Every structure is written in structure tokens, then in C-alpha cells.
C-alpha positions as CSV (number, residue, x, y, z in Angstrom):
1,M,19.8,-92.2,33.9
2,V,23.7,-92.1,34.5
3,I,23.5,-93.9,37.9
4,D,21.0,-96.6,36.7
5,N,23.4,-97.4,33.8
6,L,26.4,-97.3,35.9
7,Q,24.3,-99.6,38.5
8,S,23.4,-102.0,36.0
9,D,27.2,-101.9,34.7
10,W,28.4,-102.5,38.3
11,T,26.1,-105.8,38.5
12,A,26.6,-107.4,35.6
13,L,30.4,-107.3,36.6
14,S,30.2,-108.3,40.0
15,E,28.0,-111.0,39.4
16,K,30.8,-112.9,38.0
17,Y,32.6,-112.7,40.9
18,F,30.2,-112.3,44.1
19,D,27.8,-115.1,44.7
20,N,25.9,-112.8,47.3
21,D,23.7,-110.4,46.1
22,A,23.7,-108.4,49.3
23,I,27.3,-107.8,49.0
24,I,26.9,-106.7,45.5
25,G,24.3,-104.1,46.7
26,S,26.3,-103.2,49.7
27,L,29.1,-102.4,47.5
28,W,27.0,-100.4,45.3
29,K,25.8,-98.5,47.5
30,S,29.3,-97.5,49.0
31,I,30.4,-96.6,45.5
32,Q,27.5,-94.6,44.8
33,K,27.7,-92.5,48.3
34,K,31.5,-91.9,47.9
35,Y,31.3,-90.8,44.5
36,T,28.2,-88.6,44.7
37,S,29.5,-86.7,48.2
38,K,28.9,-83.0,48.2
39,S,32.9,-82.6,47.6
40,R,33.1,-84.4,44.3
41,Y,33.0,-81.9,41.7
42,Y,35.2,-83.5,39.1
43,H,36.1,-87.2,40.9
44,N,32.8,-88.3,40.8
45,L,30.5,-90.9,38.8
46,I,30.4,-88.9,35.6
47,H,34.4,-89.7,35.7
48,I,34.0,-93.1,36.3
49,S,31.4,-93.4,33.6
50,T,33.7,-91.8,31.1
51,M,36.4,-94.1,31.8
52,L,34.3,-97.0,31.9
53,N,33.1,-96.1,28.2
54,L,36.7,-95.5,27.6
55,A,37.6,-99.2,28.3
56,K,34.7,-100.7,26.4
57,E,35.7,-98.6,23.5
58,N,39.3,-100.7,23.8
59,K,38.1,-104.1,25.2
60,S,39.9,-105.5,22.4
61,Q,43.2,-104.1,23.3
62,I,42.7,-105.0,26.8
63,I,44.2,-108.4,28.3
64,N,42.5,-108.5,32.0
65,F,39.3,-106.4,31.1
66,D,37.6,-107.0,34.4
67,E,40.5,-106.4,36.3
68,I,40.7,-102.6,34.6
69,L,37.0,-102.5,35.2
70,F,37.2,-103.1,38.8
71,S,40.2,-100.5,39.1
72,I,38.4,-98.0,37.3
73,W,35.2,-98.2,40.0
74,F,37.5,-98.3,42.8
75,H,40.5,-96.1,41.7
76,D,38.9,-92.8,43.5
77,I,36.6,-94.3,45.8
78,V,38.4,-92.7,48.6
79,Y,39.4,-89.1,47.7
80,K,40.0,-86.1,50.1
81,S,41.8,-82.8,49.0
82,T,43.6,-82.7,52.3
83,S,45.0,-86.3,51.9
84,K,48.3,-87.5,50.1
85,K,47.2,-91.3,50.6
86,N,43.9,-91.4,48.3
87,E,45.1,-93.9,46.0
88,E,46.4,-96.1,48.7
89,K,43.2,-96.2,50.7
90,S,41.5,-96.7,47.5
91,A,43.7,-99.5,46.6
92,D,43.0,-100.9,50.2
93,F,39.3,-100.5,49.9
94,A,39.5,-102.5,46.7
95,K,41.3,-105.1,48.1
96,L,39.2,-105.6,51.1
97,A,36.1,-105.5,48.9
98,L,37.3,-108.1,46.3
99,E,38.7,-110.4,48.8
100,K,34.6,-111.1,49.3
101,S,34.6,-112.6,45.8
102,S,34.2,-116.4,45.5
103,K,32.8,-117.4,42.0
104,K,35.7,-116.7,39.8
105,K,39.4,-115.7,40.5
106,L,40.3,-112.5,40.3
107,H,44.2,-111.1,40.4
108,I,43.1,-108.8,43.4
109,N,47.0,-107.7,43.9
110,K,47.1,-106.7,40.2
111,I,43.9,-104.2,40.8
112,Y,45.7,-103.1,44.0
113,Q,48.6,-102.0,41.9
114,L,46.7,-100.5,39.0
115,I,45.1,-98.3,41.5
116,V,48.2,-97.4,43.1
117,S,49.6,-96.4,39.8
118,T,47.3,-93.8,39.3
119,K,48.8,-91.8,42.3
120,S,52.1,-90.7,40.2
121,H,50.5,-91.6,36.6
122,E,53.4,-94.0,36.1
123,I,53.2,-97.7,34.8
124,I,53.7,-100.1,37.7
125,L,52.6,-103.6,35.7
126,G,54.4,-103.5,32.2
127,E,53.7,-107.0,31.1
128,N,51.1,-105.7,28.7
129,Q,49.4,-102.2,27.8
130,D,46.6,-102.6,30.4
131,N,48.0,-100.2,32.9
132,A,48.8,-97.7,30.5
133,F,45.4,-97.9,28.9
134,L,44.1,-97.2,32.6
135,L,46.2,-94.2,33.0
136,D,45.4,-92.7,29.6
137,F,41.4,-93.4,30.3
138,D,42.0,-91.4,33.8
139,L,44.0,-88.4,32.0
140,S,41.9,-88.2,28.9
141,I,40.4,-85.2,30.2
142,L,43.5,-83.4,29.6
143,G,43.3,-83.7,25.8
144,Q,39.9,-82.5,25.4
145,S,38.8,-79.1,23.9
146,W,40.1,-76.2,25.9
147,E,36.3,-75.3,26.7
148,V,35.9,-78.7,28.1
149,Y,39.3,-78.5,29.8
150,Q,38.4,-75.0,31.5
151,N,35.2,-76.8,32.9
152,Y,37.4,-79.6,34.4
153,I,39.7,-77.2,35.8
154,K,37.1,-75.2,37.5
155,K,36.0,-78.5,38.9
156,I,39.3,-79.4,40.4
157,R,39.6,-76.0,41.8
158,K,36.4,-76.6,44.0
159,E,37.5,-79.9,45.3
160,Y,40.6,-78.2,46.7
161,Q,38.7,-74.8,47.6
162,I,39.6,-75.1,51.4
163,Y,42.9,-74.2,50.2
164,P,43.5,-70.2,49.3
165,D,45.0,-69.1,46.0
166,F,48.2,-68.5,47.3
167,L,48.5,-72.3,48.4
168,Y,46.7,-74.0,45.5
169,N,47.9,-72.2,42.6
170,P,51.9,-73.3,43.6
171,G,50.8,-76.7,44.1
172,R,48.6,-76.9,40.8
173,I,51.7,-75.2,38.7
174,K,53.7,-78.2,40.1
175,V,51.6,-80.9,38.9
176,L,51.2,-79.0,35.6
177,R,55.2,-78.6,35.0
178,H,55.5,-82.2,36.2
179,F,53.1,-83.5,33.4
180,L,54.8,-81.2,30.7
181,D,58.1,-82.2,31.4
182,R,57.3,-85.8,30.8
183,K,58.3,-87.2,27.3
184,T,54.9,-88.1,26.6
185,L,51.5,-87.5,28.7
186,F,50.0,-90.5,27.3
187,F,51.5,-94.1,27.4
188,T,49.4,-95.8,24.7
189,E,50.1,-94.7,20.9
190,K,46.4,-94.5,20.3
191,Y,46.1,-91.6,22.6
192,Q,49.5,-90.1,21.9
193,Q,48.0,-89.9,18.6
194,L,44.5,-88.7,19.6
195,L,45.2,-86.4,22.7
196,E,48.9,-85.3,23.2
197,V,49.0,-82.3,21.1
198,Q,45.8,-80.6,22.8
199,A,46.6,-81.8,26.1
200,R,49.9,-79.9,26.1
201,E,48.5,-76.9,24.9
202,N,45.6,-77.0,27.6
203,L,48.1,-77.5,30.2
204,T,50.4,-74.8,28.7
205,K,47.4,-72.4,28.7
206,E,46.6,-73.3,32.4
207,L,50.1,-72.5,33.5
208,R,50.2,-69.1,31.8
209,L,46.8,-68.5,33.7
210,L,48.3,-69.3,37.1
211,N,51.4,-67.6,36.9
């Protein structure tokens, strides 16, 4: 059901920009294959669906809505736990894919930058709040209930199962401390109010478990 809904969403979005159904179908197959690979425990189509739903909820506040949607679709399309270049490679993938569009102008470089911004979760494009919303959507899992968050960290651990605890734990601790040291985890006022307190509680609890 989720996949069917996502395919419909993808088709509706891409038909605005591509006049070739074969390209639209081919890209969907790539998206589905990448996000459903056996190593994807968290960074999968459920994550994409969650972000797309959050984008829809905030559509009136987003200036370049379709660019945000394409950024969501492609931001984790390349994901390997052993790589430090996933975001750049995902951005490259998006650029090559979207350069085939011809029906309507897309700000492809903006999409590229938006995807790259998810690497460090810092705003690159500051002319409006689009980049802020994208990053907040991506990190919204951090501010969910502890039970939901526990399930999330189990899935992340599975994605990094190639690494034993003595290698994984210090890296994860570094990530958690980096986020906790930030003035705010979320960039938009809306998600600061909704998720900030719970997110900090969750990160702090996980940090205690790892230490």
C-alpha cells in the first residue's frame, strides 16, 4: 500500500517535468530498488513517505515545493554505511536524473544543494525556510516518543552492523554530542516547539546507554 501510494506521488510530481513516461517509470524503478535493498532498515521508503507527508503538511510555508519534494525523493538514494560521500553521490544522482526533465523548469542546482545540506544538517540555502524545513523533516524522528526513538536506533544499528560495538559506539556518541551541542536541533520555530525538548531527552538517553 505504501509503495503504491508512493509510486502515485512520484508519477504525479514527475509528470509535471518529464514528457517521457519511460524515464518516469525507469526512475521509479531505481528509487524503489535503492530504497528497498536489504541493507535499508531505516533509510527506506517509509522514511521517504514520512518526509513527504511532513512536506504536504507544511506546503503553505514552503516556497519551492516541488524542489523540496525532489530533494526528499533523492536525498538518501545512495546510502552505504561504509561511505562518507552518500549525500554527494545522492545529489549527483538527482542532478543526472533531473537534467532529463524538459516540460517545466526545475532549479536543479538548488535541489543539489538541498540534498548536500543533509550531510551535516546545516542550512546551505538561506533565502527562505525551505532548507530549514527539509532538515527538520529529516530529523523529525529524533523528537518522537522514546519507544519510537528506540526502534529507530535499533534500525540504525542494523544499517551499521558491519561495525562491532567498539567501533560503532564511539562514532555514534560523537554524532549525538554534535547534535546536543547545537543551540537548537531544529531550524524552524514550529519544530523547535513541537520536537526540540523530546529530541534532546531521547539523544541524552541514548548517550547514557552507549557510555
